[in-house]
ZADO-1210 file (C-alpha; in nm, 4 decimals, padded with zeros to 6 digits):
<atoms>
<atom x="00.0000" y="00.0000" z="00.0000" code="MET" pos="1"/>
<atom x="00.1488" y="00.3307" z="-00.1085" code="THR" pos="2"/>
<atom x="00.1444" y="00.6214" z="00.1347" code="THR" pos="3"/>
<atom x="00.1838" y="00.9862" z="00.0531" code="THR" pos="4"/>
<atom x="00.3225" y="01.2601" z="00.2684" code="SER" pos="5"/>
<atom x="00.0600" y="01.4990" z="00.4019" code="PRO" pos="6"/>
<atom x="00.0138" y="01.8284" z="00.2215" code="VAL" pos="7"/>
<atom x="-00.0636" y="02.1452" z="00.4197" code="PRO" pos="8"/>
<atom x="-00.4276" y="02.2353" z="00.3754" code="THR" pos="9"/>
<atom x="-00.4494" y="02.5610" z="00.5685" code="ASP" pos="10"/>
<atom x="-00.2426" y="02.8514" z="00.6886" code="ASP" pos="11"/>
<atom x="-00.1395" y="02.6840" z="01.0127" code="ARG" pos="12"/>
<atom x="00.0010" y="02.3814" z="00.8348" code="ASP" pos="13"/>
<atom x="00.1901" y="02.6058" z="00.5938" code="ALA" pos="14"/>
<atom x="00.3362" y="02.8048" z="00.8796" code="VAL" pos="15"/>
<atom x="00.4348" y="02.4820" z="01.0567" code="THR" pos="16"/>
<atom x="00.6125" y="02.3498" z="00.7488" code="VAL" pos="17"/>
<atom x="00.7912" y="02.6824" z="00.6998" code="GLY" pos="18"/>
<atom x="00.8924" y="02.6939" z="01.0645" code="ALA" pos="19"/>
<atom x="01.0287" y="02.3393" z="01.0493" code="SER" pos="20"/>
<atom x="01.2398" y="02.4361" z="00.7527" code="ALA" pos="21"/>
<atom x="01.3798" y="02.7327" z="00.9421" code="GLN" pos="22"/>
<atom x="01.4671" y="02.5272" z="01.2459" code="GLY" pos="23"/>
<atom x="01.2889" y="02.4712" z="01.5764" code="PRO" pos="24"/>
<atom x="01.5229" y="02.6872" z="01.7795" code="ARG" pos="25"/>
<atom x="01.4702" y="03.0059" z="01.5746" code="GLY" pos="26"/>
<atom x="01.0970" y="02.9483" z="01.5592" code="ASN" pos="27"/>
<atom x="01.0803" y="02.8983" z="01.9356" code="SER" pos="28"/>
<atom x="01.2661" y="03.2234" z="01.9987" code="VAL" pos="29"/>
<atom x="01.0328" y="03.4156" z="01.7676" code="LEU" pos="30"/>
<atom x="00.7279" y="03.2681" z="01.9374" code="ARG" pos="31"/>
<atom x="00.8651" y="03.3623" z="02.2778" code="GLN" pos="32"/>
<atom x="00.9328" y="03.7195" z="02.1653" code="ILE" pos="33"/>
<atom x="00.5817" y="03.7354" z="02.0232" code="GLY" pos="34"/>
<atom x="00.4338" y="03.6222" z="02.3562" code="ARG" pos="35"/>
<atom x="00.6346" y="03.8817" z="02.5467" code="TRP" pos="36"/>
<atom x="00.5381" y="04.1536" z="02.3013" code="GLN" pos="37"/>
<atom x="00.1688" y="04.0654" z="02.3318" code="ALA" pos="38"/>
<atom x="00.1835" y="04.1172" z="02.7084" code="ARG" pos="39"/>
<atom x="00.4336" y="04.4018" z="02.7344" code="LEU" pos="40"/>
<atom x="00.5707" y="04.6468" z="02.4760" code="PRO" pos="41"/>
<atom x="00.9188" y="04.4970" z="02.5029" code="VAL" pos="42"/>
<atom x="01.0420" y="04.6116" z="02.1628" code="LEU" pos="43"/>
<atom x="00.9231" y="04.9671" z="02.2226" code="GLN" pos="44"/>
<atom x="01.0983" y="04.9839" z="02.5600" code="LEU" pos="45"/>
<atom x="01.4196" y="04.8546" z="02.4065" code="VAL" pos="46"/>
<atom x="01.3941" y="05.1030" z="02.1174" code="ALA" pos="47"/>
<atom x="01.3357" y="05.3947" z="02.3562" code="LEU" pos="48"/>
<atom x="01.6351" y="05.2947" z="02.5703" code="ALA" pos="49"/>
<atom x="01.8624" y="05.2656" z="02.2667" code="ILE" pos="50"/>
<atom x="01.7562" y="05.6057" z="02.1295" code="ILE" pos="51"/>
<atom x="01.8026" y="05.7818" z="02.4632" code="VAL" pos="52"/>
<atom x="02.1427" y="05.6226" z="02.5276" code="ILE" pos="53"/>
<atom x="02.2608" y="05.7025" z="02.1755" code="TYR" pos="54"/>
<atom x="02.1446" y="06.0631" z="02.2066" code="GLY" pos="55"/>
<atom x="02.3101" y="06.1083" z="02.5461" code="ALA" pos="56"/>
<atom x="02.6390" y="05.9687" z="02.4163" code="VAL" pos="57"/>
<atom x="02.6529" y="06.1386" z="02.0757" code="SER" pos="58"/>
<atom x="02.4830" y="06.4781" z="02.1288" code="ILE" pos="59"/>
<atom x="02.6087" y="06.7329" z="02.3784" code="SER" pos="60"/>
<atom x="02.3378" y="06.8457" z="02.6206" code="GLY" pos="61"/>
<atom x="02.0863" y="06.5823" z="02.5081" code="TYR" pos="62"/>
<atom x="02.0448" y="06.4502" z="02.8621" code="ASP" pos="63"/>
<atom x="02.0609" y="06.7896" z="03.0355" code="SER" pos="64"/>
<atom x="01.7683" y="06.8906" z="03.2566" code="THR" pos="65"/>
<atom x="01.6335" y="07.1644" z="03.0230" code="PRO" pos="66"/>
<atom x="01.6559" y="06.9272" z="02.7246" code="SER" pos="67"/>
<atom x="01.4765" y="06.6474" z="02.9082" code="VAL" pos="68"/>
<atom x="01.2011" y="06.8862" z="03.0218" code="LYS" pos="69"/>
<atom x="01.1616" y="07.0172" z="02.6686" code="SER" pos="70"/>
<atom x="01.1292" y="06.6646" z="02.5286" code="MET" pos="71"/>
<atom x="00.8750" y="06.5743" z="02.7968" code="LEU" pos="72"/>
<atom x="00.6607" y="06.8789" z="02.7123" code="VAL" pos="73"/>
<atom x="00.6689" y="06.7955" z="02.3405" code="LEU" pos="74"/>
<atom x="00.5945" y="06.4289" z="02.4132" code="ALA" pos="75"/>
<atom x="00.3047" y="06.5306" z="02.6388" code="ALA" pos="76"/>
<atom x="00.1426" y="06.7427" z="02.3676" code="LEU" pos="77"/>
<atom x="00.1949" y="06.4664" z="02.1116" code="LEU" pos="78"/>
<atom x="00.0676" y="06.1999" z="02.3502" code="GLY" pos="79"/>
<atom x="-00.2456" y="06.3997" z="02.4301" code="LEU" pos="80"/>
<atom x="-00.3075" y="06.4576" z="02.0575" code="ALA" pos="81"/>
<atom x="-00.2627" y="06.0835" z="01.9938" code="ALA" pos="82"/>
<atom x="-00.5149" y="05.9779" z="02.2605" code="LEU" pos="83"/>
<atom x="-00.8215" y="06.0463" z="02.0392" code="PRO" pos="84"/>
<atom x="-00.6674" y="05.8453" z="01.7554" code="GLN" pos="85"/>
<atom x="-00.5913" y="05.5587" z="01.9940" code="THR" pos="86"/>
<atom x="-00.9542" y="05.5310" z="02.1021" code="LEU" pos="87"/>
<atom x="-01.0877" y="05.5465" z="01.7455" code="VAL" pos="88"/>
<atom x="-00.8300" y="05.2979" z="01.6137" code="VAL" pos="89"/>
<atom x="-00.9186" y="05.0510" z="01.8907" code="LEU" pos="90"/>
<atom x="-01.2794" y="05.0882" z="01.7780" code="LEU" pos="91"/>
<atom x="-01.1797" y="04.9919" z="01.4255" code="GLY" pos="92"/>
<atom x="-01.1929" y="05.3350" z="01.2635" code="GLY" pos="93"/>
<atom x="-00.9778" y="05.6392" z="01.1992" code="ILE" pos="94"/>
<atom x="-01.0466" y="06.0077" z="01.2658" code="ASP" pos="95"/>
<atom x="-00.9073" y="06.2625" z="01.0195" code="LEU" pos="96"/>
<atom x="-01.0994" y="06.5455" z="01.1871" code="SER" pos="97"/>
<atom x="-00.8713" y="06.5457" z="01.4934" code="VAL" pos="98"/>
<atom x="-00.6543" y="06.8337" z="01.3580" code="PRO" pos="99"/>
<atom x="-00.9647" y="07.0467" z="01.2971" code="ALA" pos="100"/>
<atom x="-01.0929" y="06.9927" z="01.6524" code="PHE" pos="101"/>
<atom x="-00.7471" y="07.0829" z="01.7854" code="ILE" pos="102"/>
<atom x="-00.7718" y="07.4034" z="01.5818" code="ALA" pos="103"/>
<atom x="-01.1200" y="07.4713" z="01.7233" code="VAL" pos="104"/>
<atom x="-00.9842" y="07.4473" z="02.0776" code="GLY" pos="105"/>
<atom x="-00.6833" y="07.6652" z="02.0045" code="GLY" pos="106"/>
<atom x="-00.8611" y="07.9344" z="01.8009" code="VAL" pos="107"/>
<atom x="-01.1597" y="07.9662" z="02.0375" code="VAL" pos="108"/>
<atom x="-00.9231" y="07.9946" z="02.3339" code="THR" pos="109"/>
<atom x="-00.7119" y="08.2570" z="02.1601" code="THR" pos="110"/>
<atom x="-00.9966" y="08.4636" z="02.0193" code="GLU" pos="111"/>
<atom x="-01.2326" y="08.4565" z="02.3180" code="LEU" pos="112"/>
<atom x="-00.9951" y="08.3947" z="02.6076" code="GLY" pos="113"/>
<atom x="-00.7174" y="08.6194" z="02.4789" code="GLY" pos="114"/>
<atom x="-00.8815" y="08.8660" z="02.2404" code="GLY" pos="115"/>
<atom x="-01.2127" y="08.9195" z="02.4232" code="HIS" pos="116"/>
<atom x="-01.0824" y="08.8451" z="02.7734" code="GLN" pos="117"/>
<atom x="-01.3306" y="08.5679" z="02.8464" code="TRP" pos="118"/>
<atom x="-01.2424" y="08.3711" z="03.1618" code="PRO" pos="119"/>
<atom x="-01.0990" y="08.0298" z="03.0864" code="ILE" pos="120"/>
<atom x="-01.3772" y="07.8593" z="03.2849" code="TYR" pos="121"/>
<atom x="-01.6254" y="08.0023" z="03.0321" code="ALA" pos="122"/>
<atom x="-01.4172" y="07.9169" z="02.7259" code="VAL" pos="123"/>
<atom x="-01.3597" y="07.5502" z="02.8104" code="ILE" pos="124"/>
<atom x="-01.7317" y="07.4508" z="02.8314" code="PRO" pos="125"/>
<atom x="-01.7948" y="07.6184" z="02.4947" code="LEU" pos="126"/>
<atom x="-01.5109" y="07.4226" z="02.3341" code="ILE" pos="127"/>
<atom x="-01.6346" y="07.0980" z="02.4901" code="VAL" pos="128"/>
<atom x="-01.9910" y="07.1610" z="02.3645" code="ALA" pos="129"/>
<atom x="-01.8886" y="07.2413" z="02.0066" code="VAL" pos="130"/>
<atom x="-01.6483" y="06.9475" z="01.9829" code="CYS" pos="131"/>
<atom x="-01.8941" y="06.7059" z="02.1466" code="ALA" pos="132"/>
<atom x="-02.1626" y="06.7840" z="01.8872" code="VAL" pos="133"/>
<atom x="-01.9239" y="06.7460" z="01.5937" code="GLY" pos="134"/>
<atom x="-01.7654" y="06.4272" z="01.7267" code="GLY" pos="135"/>
<atom x="-02.0964" y="06.2637" z="01.8130" code="ALA" pos="136"/>
<atom x="-02.2185" y="06.3421" z="01.4625" code="LEU" pos="137"/>
<atom x="-01.9095" y="06.1699" z="01.3209" code="ASN" pos="138"/>
<atom x="-01.9648" y="05.8509" z="01.5183" code="GLY" pos="139"/>
<atom x="-02.3417" y="05.8371" z="01.4716" code="PHE" pos="140"/>
<atom x="-02.3281" y="05.8819" z="01.0936" code="LEU" pos="141"/>
<atom x="-02.0420" y="05.6347" z="01.0511" code="CYS" pos="142"/>
<atom x="-02.2293" y="05.3645" z="01.2411" code="HIS" pos="143"/>
<atom x="-02.5837" y="05.4292" z="01.1220" code="ARG" pos="144"/>
<atom x="-02.5052" y="05.4563" z="00.7508" code="PHE" pos="145"/>
<atom x="-02.1965" y="05.2306" z="00.7456" code="ARG" pos="146"/>
<atom x="-02.0018" y="05.5310" z="00.6155" code="ALA" pos="147"/>
<atom x="-01.6270" y="05.5049" z="00.5798" code="ASN" pos="148"/>
<atom x="-01.4805" y="05.6991" z="00.8780" code="PRO" pos="149"/>
<atom x="-01.1904" y="05.8083" z="00.6572" code="LEU" pos="150"/>
<atom x="-01.4231" y="05.9937" z="00.4210" code="VAL" pos="151"/>
<atom x="-01.6766" y="06.1224" z="00.6712" code="LEU" pos="152"/>
<atom x="-01.4223" y="06.2624" z="00.9175" code="THR" pos="153"/>
<atom x="-01.2372" y="06.4263" z="00.6291" code="LEU" pos="154"/>
<atom x="-01.5620" y="06.6056" z="00.5474" code="GLY" pos="155"/>
<atom x="-01.5937" y="06.7166" z="00.9110" code="MET" pos="156"/>
<atom x="-01.2355" y="06.8431" z="00.8933" code="TYR" pos="157"/>
<atom x="-01.3205" y="07.0600" z="00.5910" code="ALA" pos="158"/>
<atom x="-01.6395" y="07.1865" z="00.7574" code="LEU" pos="159"/>
<atom x="-01.4621" y="07.2934" z="01.0767" code="LEU" pos="160"/>
<atom x="-01.1645" y="07.4474" z="00.8981" code="GLU" pos="161"/>
<atom x="-01.4010" y="07.6480" z="00.6793" code="GLY" pos="162"/>
<atom x="-01.6034" y="07.7554" z="00.9822" code="GLY" pos="163"/>
<atom x="-01.2901" y="07.8837" z="01.1564" code="ILE" pos="164"/>
<atom x="-01.1884" y="08.0843" z="00.8495" code="LEU" pos="165"/>
<atom x="-01.5362" y="08.2362" z="00.8146" code="VAL" pos="166"/>
<atom x="-01.5531" y="08.3269" z="01.1842" code="TRP" pos="167"/>
<atom x="-01.2064" y="08.4791" z="01.2096" code="THR" pos="168"/>
<atom x="-01.1881" y="08.6049" z="00.8484" code="LYS" pos="169"/>
<atom x="-00.8417" y="08.4513" z="00.8424" code="GLY" pos="170"/>
<atom x="-00.7108" y="08.7090" z="01.0907" code="ASP" pos="171"/>
<atom x="-00.6125" y="08.5678" z="01.4312" code="ILE" pos="172"/>
<atom x="-00.3920" y="08.8265" z="01.5982" code="GLY" pos="173"/>
<atom x="-00.4737" y="08.7654" z="01.9640" code="ALA" pos="174"/>
<atom x="-00.2690" y="08.5596" z="02.2079" code="THR" pos="175"/>
<atom x="-00.4032" y="08.3024" z="02.4530" code="PRO" pos="176"/>
<atom x="-00.4295" y="08.3790" z="02.8261" code="PRO" pos="177"/>
<atom x="-00.0963" y="08.3886" z="03.0095" code="ALA" pos="178"/>
<atom x="-00.2071" y="08.1098" z="03.2440" code="SER" pos="179"/>
<atom x="-00.2075" y="07.8617" z="02.9536" code="LEU" pos="180"/>
<atom x="00.1493" y="07.9553" z="02.8688" code="THR" pos="181"/>
<atom x="00.2492" y="07.8686" z="03.2238" code="ASN" pos="182"/>
<atom x="00.0809" y="07.5276" z="03.1947" code="TRP" pos="183"/>
<atom x="00.2925" y="07.4330" z="02.8951" code="THR" pos="184"/>
<atom x="00.6135" y="07.6190" z="02.9761" code="SER" pos="185"/>
<atom x="00.9317" y="07.4117" z="02.9984" code="VAL" pos="186"/>
<atom x="01.0250" y="07.6112" z="03.3069" code="THR" pos="187"/>
<atom x="00.6818" y="07.5667" z="03.4661" code="GLY" pos="188"/>
<atom x="00.6392" y="07.4016" z="03.8052" code="THR" pos="189"/>
<atom x="00.3726" y="07.1846" z="03.9620" code="THR" pos="190"/>
<atom x="00.3101" y="07.2332" z="04.3355" code="ALA" pos="191"/>
<atom x="00.6588" y="07.3766" z="04.3697" code="GLY" pos="192"/>
<atom x="00.8203" y="07.0815" z="04.1915" code="ILE" pos="193"/>
<atom x="01.0162" y="07.1495" z="03.8741" code="GLY" pos="194"/>
<atom x="00.7881" y="06.9458" z="03.6470" code="ILE" pos="195"/>
<atom x="00.5895" y="07.1273" z="03.3762" code="PRO" pos="196"/>
<atom x="00.2129" y="07.1077" z="03.4489" code="PRO" pos="197"/>
<atom x="00.1343" y="06.9683" z="03.1026" code="VAL" pos="198"/>
<atom x="00.3558" y="06.6668" z="03.1778" code="VAL" pos="199"/>
<atom x="00.1663" y="06.6028" z="03.5024" code="VAL" pos="200"/>
<atom x="-00.1643" y="06.6375" z="03.3161" code="ILE" pos="201"/>
<atom x="-00.0453" y="06.3842" z="03.0565" code="TRP" pos="202"/>
<atom x="00.0641" y="06.1372" z="03.3244" code="ALA" pos="203"/>
<atom x="-00.2738" y="06.1627" z="03.4991" code="ALA" pos="204"/>
<atom x="-00.4620" y="06.1211" z="03.1696" code="VAL" pos="205"/>
<atom x="-00.2487" y="05.8174" z="03.0790" code="ALA" pos="206"/>
<atom x="-00.3166" y="05.6453" z="03.4121" code="ILE" pos="207"/>
<atom x="-00.6904" y="05.7166" z="03.4042" code="ILE" pos="208"/>
<atom x="-00.7285" y="05.6135" z="03.0395" code="THR" pos="209"/>
<atom x="-00.5241" y="05.2971" z="03.0810" code="GLY" pos="210"/>
<atom x="-00.7292" y="05.1844" z="03.3797" code="LEU" pos="211"/>
<atom x="-01.0582" y="05.2814" z="03.2133" code="ALA" pos="212"/>
<atom x="-00.9784" y="05.0767" z="02.9035" code="LEU" pos="213"/>
<atom x="-00.8600" y="04.7672" z="03.0875" code="SER" pos="214"/>
<atom x="-01.0633" y="04.7599" z="03.4085" code="ARG" pos="215"/>
<atom x="-01.4080" y="04.9078" z="03.3377" code="THR" pos="216"/>
<atom x="-01.7163" y="04.7725" z="03.1544" code="PRO" pos="217"/>
<atom x="-01.7186" y="05.0603" z="02.9002" code="PRO" pos="218"/>
<atom x="-01.3563" y="04.9818" z="02.8150" code="GLY" pos="219"/>
<atom x="-01.4349" y="04.6146" z="02.7612" code="ARG" pos="220"/>
<atom x="-01.7329" y="04.7076" z="02.5423" code="ARG" pos="221"/>
<atom x="-01.5070" y="04.9289" z="02.3311" code="LEU" pos="222"/>
<atom x="-01.2645" y="04.6397" z="02.2767" code="TYR" pos="223"/>
<atom x="-01.5527" y="04.4024" z="02.2017" code="ALA" pos="224"/>
<atom x="-01.6963" y="04.6395" z="01.9422" code="THR" pos="225"/>
<atom x="-01.3585" y="04.6945" z="01.7799" code="GLY" pos="226"/>
<atom x="-01.2808" y="04.3221" z="01.7735" code="THR" pos="227"/>
<atom x="-01.5985" y="04.2095" z="01.6005" code="ASN" pos="228"/>
<atom x="-01.8946" y="04.4412" z="01.5500" code="LEU" pos="229"/>
<atom x="-02.1402" y="04.1634" z="01.4711" code="ARG" pos="230"/>
<atom x="-02.0375" y="03.9527" z="01.7696" code="ALA" pos="231"/>
<atom x="-02.0667" y="04.2584" z="01.9943" code="ALA" pos="232"/>
<atom x="-02.4226" y="04.3148" z="01.8761" code="ARG" pos="233"/>
<atom x="-02.5106" y="03.9527" z="01.9445" code="LEU" pos="234"/>
<atom x="-02.3686" y="04.0023" z="02.2938" code="ALA" pos="235"/>
<atom x="-02.6174" y="04.2908" z="02.3339" code="LEU" pos="236"/>
<atom x="-02.3513" y="04.5611" z="02.3260" code="VAL" pos="237"/>
<atom x="-02.5024" y="04.8917" z="02.2123" code="ARG" pos="238"/>
<atom x="-02.2522" y="04.9411" z="01.9347" code="THR" pos="239"/>
<atom x="-02.4143" y="05.2579" z="01.8007" code="GLU" pos="240"/>
<atom x="-02.3765" y="05.4212" z="02.1406" code="LEU" pos="241"/>
<atom x="-02.0143" y="05.3040" z="02.1612" code="ILE" pos="242"/>
<atom x="-01.9277" y="05.4519" z="01.8214" code="TRP" pos="243"/>
<atom x="-02.1029" y="05.7800" z="01.8980" code="THR" pos="244"/>
<atom x="-01.9419" y="05.8122" z="02.2407" code="THR" pos="245"/>
<atom x="-01.5894" y="05.7254" z="02.1269" code="VAL" pos="246"/>
<atom x="-01.5940" y="05.9747" z="01.8398" code="PHE" pos="247"/>
<atom x="-01.7428" y="06.2346" z="02.0734" code="MET" pos="248"/>
<atom x="-01.4591" y="06.1746" z="02.3218" code="LEU" pos="249"/>
<atom x="-01.2102" y="06.1938" z="02.0374" code="SER" pos="250"/>
<atom x="-01.3371" y="06.5387" z="01.9399" code="ALA" pos="251"/>
<atom x="-01.3575" y="06.6719" z="02.2957" code="VAL" pos="252"/>
<atom x="-01.0093" y="06.5489" z="02.3858" code="LEU" pos="253"/>
<atom x="-00.8745" y="06.7006" z="02.0628" code="SER" pos="254"/>
<atom x="-01.0327" y="07.0353" z="02.1448" code="GLY" pos="255"/>
<atom x="-00.8851" y="07.0370" z="02.4948" code="LEU" pos="256"/>
<atom x="-00.5458" y="06.9450" z="02.3500" code="THR" pos="257"/>
<atom x="-00.5792" y="07.2444" z="02.1204" code="GLY" pos="258"/>
<atom x="-00.6133" y="07.4663" z="02.4270" code="VAL" pos="259"/>
<atom x="-00.2755" y="07.3434" z="02.5550" code="LEU" pos="260"/>
<atom x="-00.1113" y="07.3655" z="02.2112" code="VAL" pos="261"/>
<atom x="-00.2241" y="07.7291" z="02.1833" code="ALA" pos="262"/>
<atom x="-00.0653" y="07.7970" z="02.5209" code="GLY" pos="263"/>
<atom x="00.2596" y="07.6335" z="02.4119" code="TYR" pos="264"/>
<atom x="00.2838" y="07.8198" z="02.0806" code="THR" pos="265"/>
<atom x="00.1415" y="08.1465" z="02.2223" code="SER" pos="266"/>
<atom x="-00.0998" y="08.1654" z="01.9311" code="GLY" pos="267"/>
<atom x="-00.3378" y="07.9762" z="01.7060" code="ALA" pos="268"/>
<atom x="-00.4203" y="07.9203" z="01.3403" code="SER" pos="269"/>
<atom x="-00.6730" y="07.7121" z="01.1424" code="PRO" pos="270"/>
<atom x="-00.3961" y="07.4632" z="01.0530" code="THR" pos="271"/>
<atom x="-00.2311" y="07.4389" z="01.3956" code="MET" pos="272"/>
<atom x="-00.3538" y="07.0813" z="01.4422" code="GLY" pos="273"/>
<atom x="-00.2338" y="06.9452" z="01.1072" code="ASP" pos="274"/>
<atom x="00.1116" y="06.8266" z="01.2243" code="PRO" pos="275"/>
<atom x="-00.0519" y="06.6169" z="01.4944" code="TYR" pos="276"/>
<atom x="-00.2483" y="06.4044" z="01.2468" code="LEU" pos="277"/>
<atom x="00.0511" y="06.2258" z="01.1003" code="PHE" pos="278"/>
<atom x="00.2567" y="06.2367" z="01.4200" code="GLN" pos="279"/>
<atom x="-00.0350" y="06.1164" z="01.6311" code="GLY" pos="280"/>
<atom x="-00.1070" y="05.8209" z="01.4039" code="LEU" pos="281"/>
<atom x="00.2642" y="05.7409" z="01.3980" code="THR" pos="282"/>
<atom x="00.2755" y="05.7366" z="01.7777" code="ALA" pos="283"/>
<atom x="-00.0247" y="05.5010" z="01.7860" code="VAL" pos="284"/>
<atom x="00.1258" y="05.2627" z="01.5298" code="ILE" pos="285"/>
<atom x="00.4816" y="05.2667" z="01.6668" code="VAL" pos="286"/>
<atom x="00.3410" y="05.2099" z="02.0145" code="GLY" pos="287"/>
<atom x="00.1906" y="04.8832" z="01.8961" code="GLY" pos="288"/>
<atom x="-00.1802" y="04.9561" z="01.8508" code="THR" pos="289"/>
<atom x="-00.2790" y="04.8019" z="01.5188" code="VAL" pos="290"/>
<atom x="-00.5136" y="04.9845" z="01.2816" code="ILE" pos="291"/>
<atom x="-00.8161" y="04.7685" z="01.2074" code="GLY" pos="292"/>
<atom x="-00.7724" y="04.5531" z="01.5162" code="SER" pos="293"/>
<atom x="-00.8762" y="04.6086" z="01.8777" code="ALA" pos="294"/>
<atom x="-00.5299" y="04.5235" z="02.0044" code="ARG" pos="295"/>
<atom x="-00.3280" y="04.7700" z="02.2053" code="GLY" pos="296"/>
<atom x="-00.3855" y="05.0379" z="02.4673" code="ASP" pos="297"/>
<atom x="-00.3037" y="05.3974" z="02.5438" code="TYR" pos="298"/>
<atom x="00.0043" y="05.3138" z="02.7506" code="TRP" pos="299"/>
<atom x="00.1631" y="05.1800" z="02.4331" code="ARG" pos="300"/>
<atom x="00.0795" y="05.5074" z="02.2602" code="THR" pos="301"/>
<atom x="00.2549" y="05.6884" z="02.5455" code="VAL" pos="302"/>
<atom x="00.5674" y="05.4907" z="02.4642" code="LEU" pos="303"/>
<atom x="00.5206" y="05.5691" z="02.0954" code="GLY" pos="304"/>
<atom x="00.5060" y="05.9431" z="02.1716" code="ALA" pos="305"/>
<atom x="00.8217" y="05.9206" z="02.3839" code="LEU" pos="306"/>
<atom x="01.0036" y="05.7254" z="02.1119" code="ILE" pos="307"/>
<atom x="00.9108" y="05.9729" z="01.8380" code="LEU" pos="308"/>
<atom x="01.0037" y="06.2755" z="02.0499" code="THR" pos="309"/>
<atom x="01.3387" y="06.1280" z="02.1547" code="ALA" pos="310"/>
<atom x="01.4134" y="06.0195" z="01.7968" code="LEU" pos="311"/>
<atom x="01.3152" y="06.3576" z="01.6509" code="THR" pos="312"/>
<atom x="01.5457" y="06.5333" z="01.8964" code="THR" pos="313"/>
<atom x="01.8324" y="06.3040" z="01.7947" code="VAL" pos="314"/>
<atom x="01.7695" y="06.3640" z="01.4248" code="LEU" pos="315"/>
<atom x="01.7553" y="06.7410" z="01.4697" code="ILE" pos="316"/>
<atom x="02.0750" y="06.7228" z="01.6734" code="GLY" pos="317"/>
<atom x="02.2362" y="06.5414" z="01.3803" code="LYS" pos="318"/>
<atom x="02.1359" y="06.8167" z="01.1393" code="GLY" pos="319"/>
<atom x="01.8230" y="06.6701" z="00.9792" code="LEU" pos="320"/>
<atom x="01.5181" y="06.8877" z="00.9185" code="ASP" pos="321"/>
<atom x="01.1424" y="06.8260" z="00.9495" code="ALA" pos="322"/>
<atom x="01.1133" y="06.6863" z="00.5956" code="ASN" pos="323"/>
<atom x="01.3861" y="06.4296" z="00.6630" code="ASP" pos="324"/>
<atom x="01.2206" y="06.3160" z="00.9856" code="THR" pos="325"/>
<atom x="00.8831" y="06.2824" z="00.8113" code="GLN" pos="326"/>
<atom x="01.0376" y="06.0563" z="00.5475" code="ILE" pos="327"/>
<atom x="01.1967" y="05.8436" z="00.8186" code="LEU" pos="328"/>
<atom x="00.8704" y="05.8186" z="01.0102" code="PHE" pos="329"/>
<atom x="00.7011" y="05.7063" z="00.6895" code="GLY" pos="330"/>
<atom x="00.9496" y="05.4219" z="00.6565" code="PHE" pos="331"/>
<atom x="00.8942" y="05.3302" z="01.0207" code="VAL" pos="332"/>
<atom x="00.5174" y="05.3104" z="00.9673" code="ILE" pos="333"/>
<atom x="00.5616" y="05.0904" z="00.6586" code="LEU" pos="334"/>
<atom x="00.7885" y="04.8507" z="00.8465" code="ILE" pos="335"/>
<atom x="00.5684" y="04.8293" z="01.1560" code="VAL" pos="336"/>
<atom x="00.2439" y="04.7895" z="00.9614" code="VAL" pos="337"/>
<atom x="00.4020" y="04.5217" z="00.7411" code="ALA" pos="338"/>
<atom x="00.5152" y="04.3313" z="01.0494" code="ALA" pos="339"/>
<atom x="00.1741" y="04.3440" z="01.2164" code="TYR" pos="340"/>
<atom x="-00.0019" y="04.2762" z="00.8864" code="GLY" pos="341"/>
<atom x="00.1417" y="03.9237" z="00.8762" code="ARG" pos="342"/>
<atom x="-00.0736" y="03.8263" z="01.1742" code="GLU" pos="343"/>
<atom x="-00.4362" y="03.7371" z="01.1329" code="ARG" pos="344"/>
<atom x="-00.6678" y="03.9872" z="01.2941" code="ARG" pos="345"/>
<atom x="-00.8930" y="03.8799" z="01.5779" code="VAL" pos="346"/>
<atom x="-01.2087" y="03.9673" z="01.3873" code="ARG" pos="347"/>
<atom x="-01.1035" y="03.7244" z="01.1116" code="GLU" pos="348"/>
<atom x="-01.0707" y="03.4407" z="01.3617" code="ARG" pos="349"/>
<atom x="-01.3996" y="03.4926" z="01.5436" code="VAL" pos="350"/>
</atoms>
């Protein structure tokens, strides 16, 4: 009786055959690294350590106290701008209107708080209300009509940018309140300690967000919806409410970030949020949160923001400009996305 060797019939068999050809030891090491990376952002921590050590050794003043404070302030603003994208990406979408909501927060603060001398406690609720309406509209329309978030949020971006230009007539000459500048100043202090207030705010937001995503029922519902929308509905998760709420939070958090960005730059413009779109998405991806898959968390985005800020400082110290760093970040995104793209998404396995 003649026997034939088995032929792989699915992806797992093919992977097994390929792994056997490569050798059991190498395959075992890769699997172990993958398990570590799934639990902790090991690669990101290693990358951050290497960048910081290299910068401290090769660039004079890189590890000085003023330089470290400056990097922390920049990382805090980037990390806060990347939080809305993190939430939307975990949901399975993407939000291109984030820069416009950042501009809304910055321009309203500058025009009303600085130009018309409104108290900040009156400006903030107005920003929250405007952003909440726009963000909720994004999420509701995307879910109800199965609209592509990429297209719909781009339309919201154009609407808000146009609204800012009509309102201000393209002339924004005021400056934000001085108190905001103190919040984001590199030389600012918190309770007498030499830590800029914006860094403390970022740390508090990171802790609260991380715990909310991992330890609360709303966080688990967000992950369930992002993992498999149909399965979440069958589990009686109100997915429409989740989408509406997450996009609303994305807009509100973007608007509040715009307030801090205006304080840092001592001014505002309709395009002030544009740099944070690409940088924010890069921080999310480099941190390990995968677009199109509910895998990751905000603490990984925090690491991504620190990595990008430390790397940008090194590149500038080596004489590269913003265009060079953008090209490099593009390569980084391609490499990271290609690596994660080899793995099957959870929603394809459910």
